[in-house]
VOLO-683498 format. One record per residue (C-alpha): residue in one letter; x, y, z; residue number from 1; chain. Coordinates in nm, 2 decimals. Layout:
N
+------+--------+--------+--------+-----+-----+
! type !     c1 !     c2 !     c3 ! seq ! mol !
+------+--------+--------+--------+-----+-----+
!    A !      X !      Y !      Z ! NUM !   A !
...
+------+--------+--------+--------+-----+-----+
***
This chain:
219
+------+--------+--------+--------+-----+-----+
! type !     c1 !     c2 !     c3 ! seq ! mol !
+------+--------+--------+--------+-----+-----+
!    G !  -0.01 !   0.01 !  -0.03 !   1 !   A !
!    Q !   0.09 !   0.34 !  -0.03 !   2 !   A !
!    S !   0.17 !   0.54 !   0.30 !   3 !   A !
!    D !   0.12 !   0.92 !   0.38 !   4 !   A !
!    L !   0.47 !   1.00 !   0.25 !   5 !   A !
!    G !   0.41 !   0.84 !  -0.10 !   6 !   A !
!    Q !   0.68 !   0.52 !  -0.02 !   7 !   A !
!    L !   0.49 !   0.19 !  -0.08 !   8 !   A !
!    A !   0.50 !   0.02 !   0.26 !   9 !   A !
!    D !   0.63 !  -0.33 !   0.14 !  10 !   A !
!    Q !   0.78 !  -0.43 !   0.44 !  11 !   A !
!    P !   0.67 !  -0.68 !   0.68 !  12 !   A !
!    V !   0.49 !  -0.65 !   1.01 !  13 !   A !
!    P !   0.74 !  -0.70 !   1.32 !  14 !   A !
!    D !   0.71 !  -1.05 !   1.51 !  15 !   A !
!    D !   0.53 !  -1.01 !   1.77 !  16 !   A !
!    V !   0.67 !  -0.93 !   2.16 !  17 !   A !
!    L !   0.75 !  -1.19 !   2.38 !  18 !   A !
!    W !   0.71 !  -1.04 !   2.67 !  19 !   A !
!    Q !   0.82 !  -1.23 !   3.02 !  20 !   A !
!    Q !   0.74 !  -1.18 !   3.35 !  21 !   A !
!    P !   1.05 !  -1.08 !   3.56 !  22 !   A !
!    A !   1.14 !  -1.32 !   3.82 !  23 !   A !
!    I !   1.08 !  -1.15 !   4.16 !  24 !   A !
!    E !   1.35 !  -1.27 !   4.43 !  25 !   A !
!    V !   1.16 !  -1.24 !   4.74 !  26 !   A !
!    N !   1.36 !  -1.19 !   5.10 !  27 !   A !
!    E !   1.15 !  -1.42 !   5.32 !  28 !   A !
!    Q !   1.29 !  -1.22 !   5.63 !  29 !   A !
!    V !   1.14 !  -0.92 !   5.56 !  30 !   A !
!    A !   0.93 !  -0.76 !   5.82 !  31 !   A !
!    I !   0.57 !  -0.67 !   5.69 !  32 !   A !
!    E !   0.30 !  -0.52 !   5.97 !  33 !   A !
!    P !   0.07 !  -0.77 !   6.06 !  34 !   A !
!    I !  -0.24 !  -0.60 !   5.90 !  35 !   A !
!    A !  -0.16 !  -0.66 !   5.52 !  36 !   A !
!    A !  -0.25 !  -0.96 !   5.63 !  37 !   A !
!    L !  -0.60 !  -0.95 !   5.63 !  38 !   A !
!    V !  -0.60 !  -0.72 !   5.27 !  39 !   A !
!    P !  -0.71 !  -0.85 !   4.97 !  40 !   A !
!    P !  -0.46 !  -0.86 !   4.74 !  41 !   A !
!    E !  -0.67 !  -0.71 !   4.49 !  42 !   A !
!    C !  -0.75 !  -0.37 !   4.66 !  43 !   A !
!    F !  -0.56 !  -0.05 !   4.70 !  44 !   A !
!    Y !  -0.38 !  -0.03 !   5.06 !  45 !   A !
!    I !  -0.27 !   0.30 !   5.20 !  46 !   A !
!    R !  -0.14 !   0.25 !   5.50 !  47 !   A !
!    F !  -0.12 !   0.52 !   5.81 !  48 !   A !
!    G !   0.06 !   0.31 !   6.06 !  49 !   A !
!    K !  -0.08 !   0.52 !   6.38 !  50 !   A !
!    F !  -0.42 !   0.67 !   6.42 !  51 !   A !
!    S !  -0.26 !   1.02 !   6.47 !  52 !   A !
!    N !  -0.11 !   1.01 !   6.08 !  53 !   A !
!    Y !  -0.46 !   0.91 !   5.92 !  54 !   A !
!    L !  -0.62 !   1.23 !   6.15 !  55 !   A !
!    W !  -0.32 !   1.45 !   5.98 !  56 !   A !
!    M !  -0.43 !   1.32 !   5.61 !  57 !   A !
!    N !  -0.77 !   1.36 !   5.71 !  58 !   A !
!    R !  -0.70 !   1.72 !   5.83 !  59 !   A !
!    L !  -0.49 !   1.79 !   5.49 !  60 !   A !
!    T !  -0.75 !   1.64 !   5.24 !  61 !   A !
!    R !  -1.07 !   1.87 !   5.41 !  62 !   A !
!    D !  -0.81 !   2.17 !   5.35 !  63 !   A !
!    Y !  -0.75 !   2.11 !   4.97 !  64 !   A !
!    G !  -1.02 !   1.84 !   4.86 !  65 !   A !
!    G !  -0.87 !   1.54 !   4.87 !  66 !   A !
!    D !  -0.68 !   1.62 !   4.51 !  67 !   A !
!    L !  -0.35 !   1.62 !   4.48 !  68 !   A !
!    A !  -0.33 !   1.82 !   4.24 !  69 !   A !
!    N !  -0.53 !   2.08 !   4.41 !  70 !   A !
!    M !  -0.19 !   2.06 !   4.69 !  71 !   A !
!    I !   0.04 !   2.14 !   4.46 !  72 !   A !
!    A !  -0.17 !   2.44 !   4.27 !  73 !   A !
!    G !  -0.25 !   2.55 !   4.61 !  74 !   A !
!    R !  -0.62 !   2.63 !   4.53 !  75 !   A !
!    G !  -0.91 !   2.53 !   4.81 !  76 !   A !
!    L !  -1.16 !   2.34 !   4.59 !  77 !   A !
!    D !  -1.31 !   2.11 !   4.82 !  78 !   A !
!    R !  -1.47 !   1.81 !   4.63 !  79 !   A !
!    Q !  -1.61 !   1.69 !   4.98 !  80 !   A !
!    M !  -1.39 !   1.35 !   4.96 !  81 !   A !
!    T !  -1.33 !   1.30 !   5.34 !  82 !   A !
!    A !  -1.69 !   1.42 !   5.43 !  83 !   A !
!    G !  -1.80 !   1.17 !   5.20 !  84 !   A !
!    I !  -1.58 !   0.87 !   5.39 !  85 !   A !
!    E !  -1.72 !   0.98 !   5.71 !  86 !   A !
!    R !  -2.07 !   1.03 !   5.61 !  87 !   A !
!    Q !  -2.07 !   0.71 !   5.43 !  88 !   A !
!    L !  -1.89 !   0.52 !   5.64 !  89 !   A !
!    A !  -2.09 !   0.66 !   5.96 !  90 !   A !
!    V !  -1.78 !   0.80 !   6.13 !  91 !   A !
!    K !  -1.67 !   1.10 !   6.29 !  92 !   A !
!    Y !  -1.36 !   1.21 !   6.44 !  93 !   A !
!    N !  -1.31 !   1.50 !   6.71 !  94 !   A !
!    E !  -1.07 !   1.61 !   6.95 !  95 !   A !
!    L !  -1.10 !   1.33 !   7.16 !  96 !   A !
!    S !  -1.04 !   1.15 !   6.88 !  97 !   A !
!    E !  -0.71 !   1.33 !   6.86 !  98 !   A !
!    L !  -0.59 !   1.31 !   7.17 !  99 !   A !
!    V !  -0.67 !   0.95 !   7.27 ! 100 !   A !
!    G !  -0.67 !   0.78 !   6.90 ! 101 !   A !
!    D !  -0.35 !   0.66 !   6.94 ! 102 !   A !
!    Q !  -0.41 !   0.52 !   7.26 ! 103 !   A !
!    V !  -0.66 !   0.26 !   7.14 ! 104 !   A !
!    V !  -0.54 !   0.22 !   6.77 ! 105 !   A !
!    N !  -0.23 !   0.03 !   6.68 ! 106 !   A !
!    D !  -0.27 !   0.05 !   6.30 ! 107 !   A !
!    L !  -0.51 !   0.12 !   6.04 ! 108 !   A !
!    A !  -0.52 !   0.13 !   5.65 ! 109 !   A !
!    L !  -0.73 !   0.23 !   5.37 ! 110 !   A !
!    I !  -0.86 !   0.01 !   5.15 ! 111 !   A !
!    G !  -1.09 !  -0.10 !   4.87 ! 112 !   A !
!    R !  -1.17 !  -0.13 !   4.51 ! 113 !   A !
!    D !  -1.18 !   0.24 !   4.31 ! 114 !   A !
!    T !  -1.08 !   0.58 !   4.43 ! 115 !   A !
!    F !  -1.41 !   0.74 !   4.28 ! 116 !   A !
!    F !  -1.49 !   0.92 !   4.59 ! 117 !   A !
!    N !  -1.70 !   1.14 !   4.45 ! 118 !   A !
!    S !  -1.96 !   0.91 !   4.27 ! 119 !   A !
!    G !  -1.90 !   0.61 !   4.54 ! 120 !   A !
!    A !  -1.61 !   0.43 !   4.62 ! 121 !   A !
!    A !  -1.58 !   0.05 !   4.72 ! 122 !   A !
!    F !  -1.36 !   0.16 !   4.98 ! 123 !   A !
!    G !  -1.33 !   0.06 !   5.39 ! 124 !   A !
!    L !  -1.15 !   0.14 !   5.68 ! 125 !   A !
!    L !  -0.95 !  -0.12 !   5.85 ! 126 !   A !
!    F !  -0.82 !  -0.11 !   6.19 ! 127 !   A !
!    E !  -0.55 !  -0.29 !   6.43 ! 128 !   A !
!    A !  -0.69 !  -0.20 !   6.78 ! 129 !   A !
!    K !  -0.48 !  -0.21 !   7.10 ! 130 !   A !
!    N !  -0.81 !  -0.19 !   7.28 ! 131 !   A !
!    A !  -1.02 !  -0.39 !   7.05 ! 132 !   A !
!    F !  -1.33 !  -0.31 !   7.37 ! 133 !   A !
!    L !  -1.28 !   0.08 !   7.40 ! 134 !   A !
!    F !  -1.24 !   0.08 !   6.98 ! 135 !   A !
!    Q !  -1.58 !  -0.14 !   6.97 ! 136 !   A !
!    T !  -1.71 !   0.07 !   7.22 ! 137 !   A !
!    S !  -1.64 !   0.41 !   7.07 ! 138 !   A !
!    V !  -1.72 !   0.29 !   6.71 ! 139 !   A !
!    Q !  -2.06 !   0.13 !   6.84 ! 140 !   A !
!    Q !  -2.21 !   0.44 !   7.02 ! 141 !   A !
!    E !  -2.12 !   0.68 !   6.71 ! 142 !   A !
!    R !  -2.32 !   0.44 !   6.46 ! 143 !   A !
!    A !  -2.63 !   0.44 !   6.77 ! 144 !   A !
!    A !  -2.56 !   0.88 !   6.73 ! 145 !   A !
!    V !  -2.60 !   0.78 !   6.36 ! 146 !   A !
!    L !  -2.88 !   0.59 !   6.33 ! 147 !   A !
!    A !  -3.12 !   0.81 !   6.56 ! 148 !   A !
!    R !  -3.03 !   1.12 !   6.41 ! 149 !   A !
!    E !  -3.09 !   0.96 !   5.99 ! 150 !   A !
!    K !  -3.38 !   0.74 !   6.16 ! 151 !   A !
!    E !  -3.64 !   0.98 !   6.00 ! 152 !   A !
!    N !  -3.41 !   0.96 !   5.67 ! 153 !   A !
!    G !  -3.48 !   0.58 !   5.65 ! 154 !   A !
!    A !  -3.17 !   0.50 !   5.86 ! 155 !   A !
!    T !  -3.17 !   0.11 !   5.96 ! 156 !   A !
!    E !  -2.90 !  -0.12 !   6.13 ! 157 !   A !
!    Q !  -2.99 !  -0.48 !   6.10 ! 158 !   A !
!    S !  -2.71 !  -0.79 !   6.18 ! 159 !   A !
!    I !  -2.68 !  -0.96 !   5.88 ! 160 !   A !
!    E !  -2.44 !  -1.31 !   5.83 ! 161 !   A !
!    I !  -2.13 !  -1.26 !   5.57 ! 162 !   A !
!    A !  -1.88 !  -1.57 !   5.59 ! 163 !   A !
!    G !  -2.08 !  -1.74 !   5.82 ! 164 !   A !
!    R !  -2.00 !  -1.44 !   6.10 ! 165 !   A !
!    K !  -2.20 !  -1.13 !   6.22 ! 166 !   A !
!    V !  -2.15 !  -0.78 !   6.08 ! 167 !   A !
!    S !  -2.35 !  -0.50 !   6.16 ! 168 !   A !
!    L !  -2.50 !  -0.29 !   5.89 ! 169 !   A !
!    L !  -2.60 !   0.05 !   5.90 ! 170 !   A !
!    S !  -2.74 !   0.23 !   5.61 ! 171 !   A !
!    T !  -3.01 !   0.42 !   5.46 ! 172 !   A !
!    P !  -3.24 !   0.37 !   5.15 ! 173 !   A !
!    D !  -2.99 !   0.59 !   4.92 ! 174 !   A !
!    N !  -2.73 !   0.43 !   5.04 ! 175 !   A !
!    R !  -2.63 !   0.76 !   5.17 ! 176 !   A !
!    I !  -2.50 !   0.59 !   5.44 ! 177 !   A !
!    R !  -2.36 !   0.23 !   5.42 ! 178 !   A !
!    S !  -2.15 !   0.10 !   5.65 ! 179 !   A !
!    F !  -2.06 !  -0.26 !   5.73 ! 180 !   A !
!    F !  -1.88 !  -0.27 !   6.06 ! 181 !   A !
!    A !  -1.68 !  -0.65 !   6.07 ! 182 !   A !
!    A !  -1.48 !  -0.80 !   6.34 ! 183 !   A !
!    H !  -1.17 !  -1.05 !   6.42 ! 184 !   A !
!    E !  -0.96 !  -1.07 !   6.67 ! 185 !   A !
!    N !  -0.83 !  -0.76 !   6.71 ! 186 !   A !
!    Y !  -0.89 !  -0.62 !   6.41 ! 187 !   A !
!    R !  -1.23 !  -0.40 !   6.26 ! 188 !   A !
!    L !  -1.33 !  -0.37 !   5.95 ! 189 !   A !
!    I !  -1.57 !  -0.05 !   5.86 ! 190 !   A !
!    T !  -1.64 !  -0.12 !   5.46 ! 191 !   A !
!    S !  -1.90 !   0.09 !   5.27 ! 192 !   A !
!    S !  -1.88 !  -0.31 !   5.02 ! 193 !   A !
!    R !  -2.02 !  -0.59 !   5.09 ! 194 !   A !
!    A !  -1.79 !  -0.77 !   4.84 ! 195 !   A !
!    I !  -1.51 !  -0.60 !   5.03 ! 196 !   A !
!    V !  -1.66 !  -0.77 !   5.38 ! 197 !   A !
!    E !  -1.66 !  -1.10 !   5.20 ! 198 !   A !
!    R !  -1.33 !  -1.07 !   5.07 ! 199 !   A !
!    F !  -1.18 !  -1.00 !   5.39 ! 200 !   A !
!    Y !  -1.31 !  -1.34 !   5.55 ! 201 !   A !
!    A !  -1.19 !  -1.48 !   5.21 ! 202 !   A !
!    V !  -0.84 !  -1.39 !   5.36 ! 203 !   A !
!    I !  -0.88 !  -1.51 !   5.74 ! 204 !   A !
!    D !  -1.02 !  -1.86 !   5.59 ! 205 !   A !
!    G !  -0.69 !  -1.86 !   5.44 ! 206 !   A !
!    E !  -0.74 !  -1.70 !   5.06 ! 207 !   A !
!    Q !  -0.41 !  -1.54 !   5.00 ! 208 !   A !
!    S !  -0.34 !  -1.18 !   5.14 ! 209 !   A !
!    L !  -0.15 !  -0.92 !   5.01 ! 210 !   A !
!    A !   0.12 !  -0.96 !   5.24 ! 211 !   A !
!    Q !   0.14 !  -1.32 !   5.05 ! 212 !   A !
!    T !   0.21 !  -1.17 !   4.71 ! 213 !   A !
!    P !   0.57 !  -1.18 !   4.60 ! 214 !   A !
!    E !   0.53 !  -0.79 !   4.49 ! 215 !   A !
!    Y !   0.43 !  -0.69 !   4.80 ! 216 !   A !
!    V !   0.69 !  -0.88 !   4.97 ! 217 !   A !
!    Y !   0.96 !  -0.73 !   4.66 ! 218 !   A !
!    T !   0.82 !  -0.39 !   4.75 ! 219 !   A !
+------+--------+--------+--------+-----+-----+
***
């Protein structure tokens, strides 16, 4: 055939590229944080290490609308990402949280399957509690307050069974609030997604976790 440059396109097509998966040498002695052993490998994973780090990020995203480009540009475009996370999961952090958070929470991570927070993401907060009783009590009190406040909007809280465990679901008919609260030993998962709860328990029951993937160990 004739090319756009007036030249004949008479050269053979190159062979397909034979892509090969690079060999990953994994050091089995690498120390991995325990919380990663409960994260499904397909989820994104943002670990904060301690509660005060999460609160710092909360303030930063609240000031800049949760958008990295806005932080760099120095603009205050507010996309309500942080408020949206707190509202949908029925969690609220206040001055008391800043004072006692690190004494109750040992580690936490934001996990999920997508980051479309403005349109409704599948995400969750995974906590490793230092004091599981105090943490559980605090979360239940906050959920009870949200339920009472949103009762006229159709909010309900029900106990459902997922993977043979009892899980609390606090929700409104329009899913403006959609919060699953799942527990395992000293870990607590608060998520907007039933599928994430199912995968959380699947990992606990023996399926591969993020911490077991060669890619994570390597990095």
